[in-house]
PDB file of N, CA, C and O in Angstrom:
ATOM      1  N   MET A   1       0.829  -1.184   0.000  1.00  0.00           N
ATOM      2  CA  MET A   1       0.000   0.000   0.000  1.00  0.00           C
ATOM      3  C   MET A   1       0.880   1.257   0.000  1.00  0.00           C
ATOM      4  O   MET A   1       0.531   2.268  -0.609  1.00  0.00           O
ATOM      5  N   HIS A   2       2.008   1.183   0.680  1.00  0.00           N
ATOM      6  CA  HIS A   2       2.917   2.332   0.714  1.00  0.00           C
ATOM      7  C   HIS A   2       3.509   2.598  -0.664  1.00  0.00           C
ATOM      8  O   HIS A   2       3.728   3.749  -1.042  1.00  0.00           O
ATOM      9  N   GLN A   3       3.769   1.521  -1.416  1.00  0.00           N
ATOM     10  CA  GLN A   3       4.315   1.705  -2.760  1.00  0.00           C
ATOM     11  C   GLN A   3       3.308   2.409  -3.667  1.00  0.00           C
ATOM     12  O   GLN A   3       3.674   3.288  -4.447  1.00  0.00           O
ATOM     13  N   LEU A   4       2.056   2.024  -3.562  1.00  0.00           N
ATOM     14  CA  LEU A   4       1.016   2.671  -4.355  1.00  0.00           C
ATOM     15  C   LEU A   4       0.893   4.150  -3.998  1.00  0.00           C
ATOM     16  O   LEU A   4       0.778   4.997  -4.884  1.00  0.00           O
ATOM     17  N   ALA A   5       0.917   4.458  -2.718  1.00  0.00           N
ATOM     18  CA  ALA A   5       0.836   5.855  -2.283  1.00  0.00           C
ATOM     19  C   ALA A   5       2.038   6.648  -2.782  1.00  0.00           C
ATOM     20  O   ALA A   5       1.896   7.801  -3.191  1.00  0.00           O
ATOM     21  N   PHE A   6       3.212   6.042  -2.752  1.00  0.00           N
ATOM     22  CA  PHE A   6       4.425   6.717  -3.224  1.00  0.00           C
ATOM     23  C   PHE A   6       4.321   7.030  -4.716  1.00  0.00           C
ATOM     24  O   PHE A   6       4.625   8.143  -5.147  1.00  0.00           O
ATOM     25  N   VAL A   7       3.892   6.046  -5.494  1.00  0.00           N
ATOM     26  CA  VAL A   7       3.774   6.257  -6.940  1.00  0.00           C
ATOM     27  C   VAL A   7       2.734   7.327  -7.244  1.00  0.00           C
ATOM     28  O   VAL A   7       2.959   8.186  -8.096  1.00  0.00           O
ATOM     29  N   LEU A   8       1.599   7.282  -6.555  1.00  0.00           N
ATOM     30  CA  LEU A   8       0.565   8.285  -6.803  1.00  0.00           C
ATOM     31  C   LEU A   8       1.023   9.683  -6.426  1.00  0.00           C
ATOM     32  O   LEU A   8       0.637  10.656  -7.074  1.00  0.00           O
ATOM     33  N   GLU A   9       1.829   9.796  -5.400  1.00  0.00           N
ATOM     34  CA  GLU A   9       2.331  11.115  -4.998  1.00  0.00           C
ATOM     35  C   GLU A   9       3.391  11.637  -5.955  1.00  0.00           C
ATOM     36  O   GLU A   9       3.398  12.825  -6.279  1.00  0.00           O
ATOM     37  N   THR A  10       4.283  10.772  -6.409  1.00  0.00           N
ATOM     38  CA  THR A  10       5.416  11.239  -7.207  1.00  0.00           C
ATOM     39  C   THR A  10       5.135  11.280  -8.703  1.00  0.00           C
ATOM     40  O   THR A  10       5.762  12.057  -9.423  1.00  0.00           O
ATOM     41  N   GLN A  11       4.218  10.473  -9.178  1.00  0.00           N
ATOM     42  CA  GLN A  11       3.983  10.361 -10.616  1.00  0.00           C
ATOM     43  C   GLN A  11       2.594  10.846 -11.037  1.00  0.00           C
ATOM     44  O   GLN A  11       2.129  10.493 -12.121  1.00  0.00           O
ATOM     45  N   MET A  12       1.938  11.628 -10.226  1.00  0.00           N
ATOM     46  CA  MET A  12       0.559  12.015 -10.504  1.00  0.00           C
ATOM     47  C   MET A  12       0.374  12.738 -11.840  1.00  0.00           C
ATOM     48  O   MET A  12      -0.593  12.429 -12.534  1.00  0.00           O
ATOM     49  N   PRO A  13       1.225  13.672 -12.246  1.00  0.00           N
ATOM     50  CA  PRO A  13       1.018  14.303 -13.562  1.00  0.00           C
ATOM     51  C   PRO A  13       1.081  13.294 -14.714  1.00  0.00           C
ATOM     52  O   PRO A  13       0.301  13.387 -15.662  1.00  0.00           O
ATOM     53  N   LEU A  14       1.993  12.345 -14.637  1.00  0.00           N
ATOM     54  CA  LEU A  14       2.106  11.328 -15.680  1.00  0.00           C
ATOM     55  C   LEU A  14       0.872  10.434 -15.712  1.00  0.00           C
ATOM     56  O   LEU A  14       0.375  10.096 -16.786  1.00  0.00           O
ATOM     57  N   ILE A  15       0.381  10.054 -14.548  1.00  0.00           N
ATOM     58  CA  ILE A  15      -0.816   9.212 -14.466  1.00  0.00           C
ATOM     59  C   ILE A  15      -2.028   9.962 -15.006  1.00  0.00           C
ATOM     60  O   ILE A  15      -2.842   9.382 -15.724  1.00  0.00           O
ATOM     61  N   GLN A  16      -2.158  11.233 -14.672  1.00  0.00           N
ATOM     62  CA  GLN A  16      -3.286  12.025 -15.169  1.00  0.00           C
ATOM     63  C   GLN A  16      -3.227  12.171 -16.685  1.00  0.00           C
ATOM     64  O   GLN A  16      -4.258  12.113 -17.355  1.00  0.00           O
ATOM     65  N   ASP A  17      -2.028  12.361 -17.227  1.00  0.00           N
ATOM     66  CA  ASP A  17      -1.890  12.454 -18.681  1.00  0.00           C
ATOM     67  C   ASP A  17      -2.360  11.175 -19.357  1.00  0.00           C
ATOM     68  O   ASP A  17      -3.087  11.217 -20.349  1.00  0.00           O
ATOM     69  N   LYS A  18      -1.940  10.042 -18.814  1.00  0.00           N
ATOM     70  CA  LYS A  18      -2.336   8.764 -19.409  1.00  0.00           C
ATOM     71  C   LYS A  18      -3.833   8.523 -19.276  1.00  0.00           C
ATOM     72  O   LYS A  18      -4.457   7.981 -20.188  1.00  0.00           O
ATOM     73  N   LEU A  19      -4.414   8.921 -18.147  1.00  0.00           N
ATOM     74  CA  LEU A  19      -5.847   8.728 -17.946  1.00  0.00           C
ATOM     75  C   LEU A  19      -6.679   9.625 -18.864  1.00  0.00           C
ATOM     76  O   LEU A  19      -7.831   9.307 -19.157  1.00  0.00           O
ATOM     77  N   MET A  20      -6.111  10.735 -19.317  1.00  0.00           N
ATOM     78  CA  MET A  20      -6.822  11.598 -20.253  1.00  0.00           C
ATOM     79  C   MET A  20      -6.559  11.196 -21.705  1.00  0.00           C
ATOM     80  O   MET A  20      -7.439  11.330 -22.555  1.00  0.00           O
ATOM     81  N   PHE A  21      -5.358  10.707 -21.989  1.00  0.00           N
ATOM     82  CA  PHE A  21      -4.970  10.398 -23.367  1.00  0.00           C
ATOM     83  C   PHE A  21      -5.680   9.164 -23.915  1.00  0.00           C
ATOM     84  O   PHE A  21      -6.245   9.216 -25.007  1.00  0.00           O
ATOM     85  N   TRP A  22      -5.660   8.061 -23.180  1.00  0.00           N
ATOM     86  CA  TRP A  22      -6.184   6.801 -23.718  1.00  0.00           C
ATOM     87  C   TRP A  22      -7.690   6.807 -23.938  1.00  0.00           C
ATOM     88  O   TRP A  22      -8.129   6.313 -24.977  1.00  0.00           O
ATOM     89  N   PRO A  23      -8.512   7.330 -23.033  1.00  0.00           N
ATOM     90  CA  PRO A  23      -9.947   7.394 -23.373  1.00  0.00           C
ATOM     91  C   PRO A  23     -10.217   8.290 -24.583  1.00  0.00           C
ATOM     92  O   PRO A  23     -11.094   7.995 -25.394  1.00  0.00           O
ATOM     93  N   THR A  24      -9.464   9.380 -24.703  1.00  0.00           N
ATOM     94  CA  THR A  24      -9.634  10.269 -25.849  1.00  0.00           C
ATOM     95  C   THR A  24      -9.318   9.535 -27.143  1.00  0.00           C
ATOM     96  O   THR A  24     -10.075   9.629 -28.110  1.00  0.00           O
ATOM     97  N   MET A  25      -8.212   8.809 -27.172  1.00  0.00           N
ATOM     98  CA  MET A  25      -7.844   8.049 -28.361  1.00  0.00           C
ATOM     99  C   MET A  25      -8.859   6.954 -28.655  1.00  0.00           C
ATOM    100  O   MET A  25      -9.199   6.719 -29.814  1.00  0.00           O
ATOM    101  N   THR A  26      -9.340   6.288 -27.623  1.00  0.00           N
ATOM    102  CA  THR A  26     -10.314   5.219 -27.816  1.00  0.00           C
ATOM    103  C   THR A  26     -11.603   5.762 -28.422  1.00  0.00           C
ATOM    104  O   THR A  26     -12.153   5.164 -29.347  1.00  0.00           O
ATOM    105  N   PHE A  27     -12.084   6.881 -27.913  1.00  0.00           N
ATOM    106  CA  PHE A  27     -13.319   7.455 -28.445  1.00  0.00           C
ATOM    107  C   PHE A  27     -13.121   8.000 -29.853  1.00  0.00           C
ATOM    108  O   PHE A  27     -14.033   7.917 -30.675  1.00  0.00           O
ATOM    109  N   CYS A  28     -11.961   8.551 -30.144  1.00  0.00           N
ATOM    110  CA  CYS A  28     -11.705   9.077 -31.484  1.00  0.00           C
ATOM    111  C   CYS A  28     -11.657   7.961 -32.517  1.00  0.00           C
ATOM    112  O   CYS A  28     -12.142   8.136 -33.635  1.00  0.00           O
ATOM    113  N   LEU A  29     -11.087   6.830 -32.165  1.00  0.00           N
ATOM    114  CA  LEU A  29     -10.990   5.736 -33.128  1.00  0.00           C
ATOM    115  C   LEU A  29     -12.333   5.064 -33.378  1.00  0.00           C
ATOM    116  O   LEU A  29     -12.493   4.367 -34.380  1.00  0.00           O
ATOM    117  N   ARG A  30     -13.289   5.257 -32.500  1.00  0.00           N
ATOM    118  CA  ARG A  30     -14.604   4.647 -32.690  1.00  0.00           C
ATOM    119  C   ARG A  30     -15.537   5.521 -33.519  1.00  0.00           C
ATOM    120  O   ARG A  30     -16.644   5.095 -33.851  1.00  0.00           O
ATOM    121  N   VAL A  31     -15.114   6.722 -33.854  1.00  0.00           N
ATOM    122  CA  VAL A  31     -15.954   7.622 -34.643  1.00  0.00           C
ATOM    123  C   VAL A  31     -16.100   7.054 -36.060  1.00  0.00           C
ATOM    124  O   VAL A  31     -15.127   6.572 -36.640  1.00  0.00           O
ATOM    125  N   ALA A  32     -17.299   7.111 -36.607  1.00  0.00           N
ATOM    126  CA  ALA A  32     -17.601   6.468 -37.891  1.00  0.00           C
ATOM    127  C   ALA A  32     -16.788   7.040 -39.049  1.00  0.00           C
ATOM    128  O   ALA A  32     -16.444   6.290 -39.963  1.00  0.00           O
ATOM    129  N   HIS A  33     -16.469   8.318 -39.053  1.00  0.00           N
ATOM    130  CA  HIS A  33     -15.775   8.886 -40.198  1.00  0.00           C
ATOM    131  C   HIS A  33     -14.313   8.460 -40.292  1.00  0.00           C
ATOM    132  O   HIS A  33     -13.646   8.794 -41.270  1.00  0.00           O
ATOM    133  N   PHE A  34     -13.802   7.736 -39.307  1.00  0.00           N
ATOM    134  CA  PHE A  34     -12.465   7.164 -39.422  1.00  0.00           C
ATOM    135  C   PHE A  34     -12.505   5.830 -40.153  1.00  0.00           C
ATOM    136  O   PHE A  34     -11.456   5.261 -40.455  1.00  0.00           O
ATOM    137  N   GLY A  35     -13.689   5.327 -40.440  1.00  0.00           N
ATOM    138  CA  GLY A  35     -13.822   4.103 -41.208  1.00  0.00           C
ATOM    139  C   GLY A  35     -13.680   2.830 -40.402  1.00  0.00           C
ATOM    140  O   GLY A  35     -13.578   1.754 -40.990  1.00  0.00           O
ATOM    141  N   VAL A  36     -13.669   2.905 -39.104  1.00  0.00           N
ATOM    142  CA  VAL A  36     -13.548   1.717 -38.270  1.00  0.00           C
ATOM    143  C   VAL A  36     -14.948   1.182 -37.999  1.00  0.00           C
ATOM    144  O   VAL A  36     -15.814   1.901 -37.500  1.00  0.00           O
ATOM    145  N   ASP A  37     -15.161  -0.094 -38.333  1.00  0.00           N
ATOM    146  CA  ASP A  37     -16.481  -0.699 -38.160  1.00  0.00           C
ATOM    147  C   ASP A  37     -16.403  -1.776 -37.091  1.00  0.00           C
ATOM    148  O   ASP A  37     -15.776  -2.817 -37.292  1.00  0.00           O
ATOM    149  N   PHE A  38     -17.042  -1.524 -35.955  1.00  0.00           N
ATOM    150  CA  PHE A  38     -17.026  -2.480 -34.853  1.00  0.00           C
ATOM    151  C   PHE A  38     -18.320  -3.294 -34.772  1.00  0.00           C
ATOM    152  O   PHE A  38     -18.562  -3.962 -33.767  1.00  0.00           O
ATOM    153  N   THR A  39     -19.156  -3.249 -35.819  1.00  0.00           N
ATOM    154  CA  THR A  39     -20.420  -3.978 -35.759  1.00  0.00           C
ATOM    155  C   THR A  39     -20.229  -5.465 -36.022  1.00  0.00           C
ATOM    156  O   THR A  39     -21.001  -6.278 -35.514  1.00  0.00           O
ATOM    157  N   PHE A  40     -19.223  -5.839 -36.803  1.00  0.00           N
ATOM    158  CA  PHE A  40     -18.900  -7.238 -37.108  1.00  0.00           C
ATOM    159  C   PHE A  40     -20.113  -8.002 -37.632  1.00  0.00           C
ATOM    160  O   PHE A  40     -20.424  -9.088 -37.144  1.00  0.00           O
ATOM    161  N   LYS A  41     -20.793  -7.437 -38.618  1.00  0.00           N
ATOM    162  CA  LYS A  41     -21.920  -8.127 -39.252  1.00  0.00           C
ATOM    163  C   LYS A  41     -21.381  -8.930 -40.435  1.00  0.00           C
ATOM    164  O   LYS A  41     -20.768  -8.374 -41.347  1.00  0.00           O
ATOM    165  N   PHE A  42     -21.615 -10.221 -40.411  1.00  0.00           N
ATOM    166  CA  PHE A  42     -21.138 -11.098 -41.464  1.00  0.00           C
ATOM    167  C   PHE A  42     -22.313 -11.589 -42.300  1.00  0.00           C
ATOM    168  O   PHE A  42     -23.435 -11.700 -41.807  1.00  0.00           O
ATOM    169  N   LEU A  43     -22.046 -11.878 -43.555  1.00  0.00           N
ATOM    170  CA  LEU A  43     -23.091 -12.392 -44.433  1.00  0.00           C
ATOM    171  C   LEU A  43     -23.441 -13.819 -44.046  1.00  0.00           C
ATOM    172  O   LEU A  43     -22.559 -14.648 -43.822  1.00  0.00           O
ATOM    173  N   GLN A  44     -24.731 -14.097 -43.970  1.00  0.00           N
ATOM    174  CA  GLN A  44     -25.210 -15.449 -43.675  1.00  0.00           C
ATOM    175  C   GLN A  44     -25.530 -16.142 -44.993  1.00  0.00           C
ATOM    176  O   GLN A  44     -26.253 -15.583 -45.818  1.00  0.00           O
ATOM    177  N   ARG A  45     -25.015 -17.331 -45.205  1.00  0.00           N
ATOM    178  CA  ARG A  45     -25.296 -18.075 -46.443  1.00  0.00           C
ATOM    179  C   ARG A  45     -26.239 -19.195 -46.186  1.00  0.00           C
ATOM    180  O   ARG A  45     -26.590 -19.930 -47.109  1.00  0.00           O
TER     181      ARG A  45
END
């Protein structure tokens, strides 16, 4: 628990940057105009 507290105290700006960057990138890549299709609809024969 002390290690976690130490990391949170000393690395907080880096952790905050990562927590803001990755959700932003994830939401941007899911936007339809980027051409990414996550529906996975396959043709049934």
